[in-house]
C-alpha positions as CSV (number, residue, x, y, z in Angstrom):
1,M,12.5,-3.7,-15.2
2,A,15.0,-1.9,-12.7
3,S,17.1,-4.5,-10.9
4,Q,16.8,-4.9,-6.9
5,H,19.8,-3.8,-6.6
6,Q,19.2,-0.4,-8.8
7,T,16.3,0.6,-7.1
8,H,18.4,0.4,-3.6
9,G,20.5,2.8,-5.4
10,L,17.7,5.1,-5.8
11,T,15.9,5.0,-3.1
12,E,20.0,5.8,-0.8
13,E,19.7,8.7,-3.2
14,L,16.2,9.8,-2.0
15,I,17.7,10.0,1.8
16,C,18.2,13.2,3.7
17,P,21.9,13.0,5.1
18,V,20.6,14.6,8.4
19,C,18.1,12.5,9.2
20,L,19.1,9.9,7.4
21,D,14.6,8.7,6.4
22,L,13.5,9.6,3.5
23,F,13.2,12.7,2.0
24,T,10.4,15.6,3.1
25,D,9.8,19.0,1.9
26,P,13.0,18.7,0.8
27,V,15.1,22.0,-0.1
28,L,18.1,22.9,-2.1
29,L,21.2,25.1,-0.6
30,C,23.5,27.0,-3.5
31,C,26.1,24.4,-3.2
32,S,23.4,22.1,-4.7
33,H,23.1,19.6,-1.6
34,S,19.8,18.6,-0.7
35,F,18.0,18.2,2.6
36,C,14.5,17.7,4.6
37,R,13.4,22.1,5.4
38,S,13.0,21.3,9.3
39,C,15.9,19.3,9.0
40,I,18.9,22.3,7.4
41,T,16.5,25.1,9.5
42,R,17.3,22.6,12.8
43,F,20.8,22.1,11.9
44,W,21.1,26.1,11.6
45,E,19.9,26.3,14.1
46,N,21.5,24.1,16.9
47,Q,24.8,25.1,14.8
48,G,24.6,28.9,15.0
49,E,25.7,29.6,11.3
50,N,24.4,28.6,7.9
51,T,26.7,26.7,6.9
52,C,25.9,23.4,4.0
53,P,26.8,19.6,6.5
54,V,27.8,18.1,4.1
55,C,30.6,20.5,2.0
56,Q,30.7,22.7,5.2
57,E,30.1,25.9,2.6
58,T,28.6,28.6,3.9
59,F,26.2,31.2,3.0
60,P,25.0,34.3,4.3
61,E,21.6,34.1,3.9
62,R,19.3,31.3,4.1
63,N,18.3,30.7,1.0
64,L,16.5,27.3,0.5
65,R,14.9,26.7,-2.7
66,T,12.3,23.7,-2.7
67,N,13.3,20.7,-4.9
68,R,10.1,19.8,-6.3
69,A,12.1,16.7,-8.0
70,L,12.8,15.2,-5.5
71,A,10.0,15.7,-3.5
72,N,7.8,14.2,-6.5
73,L,10.8,11.2,-6.6
74,S,10.6,11.1,-1.9
75,E,6.0,10.6,-2.6
76,K,6.5,7.6,-5.5
77,A,9.4,6.3,-3.2
78,Q,6.8,6.6,0.6
79,E,4.2,5.3,-1.5
80,R,6.3,1.4,-2.8
81,S,7.6,0.9,0.3
82,Q,3.6,1.1,2.2
83,H,2.4,-0.4,-1.3
84,P,5.1,-3.2,-2.6
Protein backbone atom coordinates (compact mmCIF):
# COMPACT_ATOMS: atom_id res chain seq x y z
CA MET A 1 0.00 0.00 0.00
CA ALA A 2 1.27 3.51 -0.86
CA SER A 3 2.50 5.62 2.00
CA GLN A 4 0.95 9.01 2.71
CA HIS A 5 4.15 10.66 1.41
CA GLN A 6 3.94 8.72 -1.87
CA THR A 7 0.25 9.55 -2.26
CA HIS A 8 0.95 13.26 -1.67
CA GLY A 9 3.71 13.17 -4.31
CA LEU A 10 1.36 11.55 -6.79
CA THR A 11 -1.32 14.14 -6.10
CA GLU A 12 1.19 16.92 -6.81
CA GLU A 13 1.62 15.48 -10.32
CA LEU A 14 -2.13 15.91 -10.87
CA ILE A 15 -2.02 19.68 -10.27
CA CYS A 16 -2.28 22.14 -13.17
CA PRO A 17 0.68 24.54 -13.09
CA VAL A 18 -1.62 27.45 -14.04
CA CYS A 19 -4.60 27.15 -11.66
CA LEU A 20 -2.80 25.01 -9.04
CA ASP A 21 -5.82 22.73 -8.70
CA LEU A 22 -6.51 19.17 -9.87
CA PHE A 23 -6.61 18.95 -13.66
CA THR A 24 -9.98 19.48 -15.31
CA ASP A 25 -10.18 18.34 -18.94
CA PRO A 26 -6.37 18.05 -19.18
CA VAL A 27 -4.66 18.61 -22.51
CA LEU A 28 -1.12 17.89 -23.63
CA LEU A 29 1.02 20.40 -25.54
CA CYS A 30 3.66 19.40 -28.09
CA CYS A 31 6.35 20.04 -25.44
CA SER A 32 4.70 17.32 -23.28
CA HIS A 33 3.46 19.67 -20.54
CA SER A 34 -0.17 19.32 -19.47
CA PHE A 35 -2.74 21.93 -18.42
CA CYS A 36 -6.48 22.23 -17.92
CA ARG A 37 -7.99 23.03 -21.31
CA SER A 38 -9.60 26.21 -19.98
CA CYS A 39 -6.38 27.32 -18.23
CA ILE A 40 -4.14 27.08 -21.28
CA THR A 41 -6.78 28.64 -23.53
CA ARG A 42 -7.18 31.59 -21.16
CA PHE A 43 -3.38 31.88 -20.75
CA TRP A 44 -2.88 32.02 -24.51
CA GLU A 45 -5.64 34.60 -24.93
CA ASN A 46 -4.02 36.81 -22.27
CA GLN A 47 -0.49 36.35 -23.67
CA GLY A 48 -1.45 36.89 -27.30
CA GLU A 49 0.79 34.02 -28.39
CA ASN A 50 0.87 30.25 -27.99
CA THR A 51 3.69 29.60 -25.52
CA CYS A 52 4.02 26.97 -22.82
CA PRO A 53 3.81 28.58 -19.35
CA VAL A 54 6.35 26.05 -18.03
CA CYS A 55 9.12 25.84 -20.65
CA GLN A 56 8.30 28.92 -22.78
CA GLU A 57 8.29 26.91 -26.04
CA THR A 58 6.26 28.73 -28.72
CA PHE A 59 3.81 26.90 -30.98
CA PRO A 60 2.60 28.14 -34.39
CA GLU A 61 -0.78 26.45 -33.88
CA ARG A 62 -3.03 25.61 -30.95
CA ASN A 63 -2.66 21.85 -31.09
CA LEU A 64 -4.26 20.58 -27.86
CA ARG A 65 -4.45 16.82 -27.40
CA THR A 66 -6.69 15.41 -24.68
CA ASN A 67 -4.62 13.67 -22.01
CA ARG A 68 -6.97 10.79 -21.17
CA ALA A 69 -4.63 9.05 -18.72
CA LEU A 70 -4.22 12.25 -16.71
CA ALA A 71 -7.97 12.87 -16.86
CA ASN A 72 -8.67 9.42 -15.41
CA LEU A 73 -6.11 9.86 -12.61
CA SER A 74 -7.44 13.33 -11.77
CA GLU A 75 -10.99 12.00 -11.56
CA LYS A 76 -9.89 9.23 -9.19
CA ALA A 77 -7.99 11.72 -7.01
CA GLN A 78 -11.05 13.99 -6.93
CA GLU A 79 -13.25 11.06 -5.85
CA ARG A 80 -10.75 10.08 -3.13
CA SER A 81 -10.65 13.62 -1.75
CA GLN A 82 -14.45 13.68 -1.53
CA HIS A 83 -14.67 10.22 0.10
CA PRO A 84 -11.53 9.70 2.24
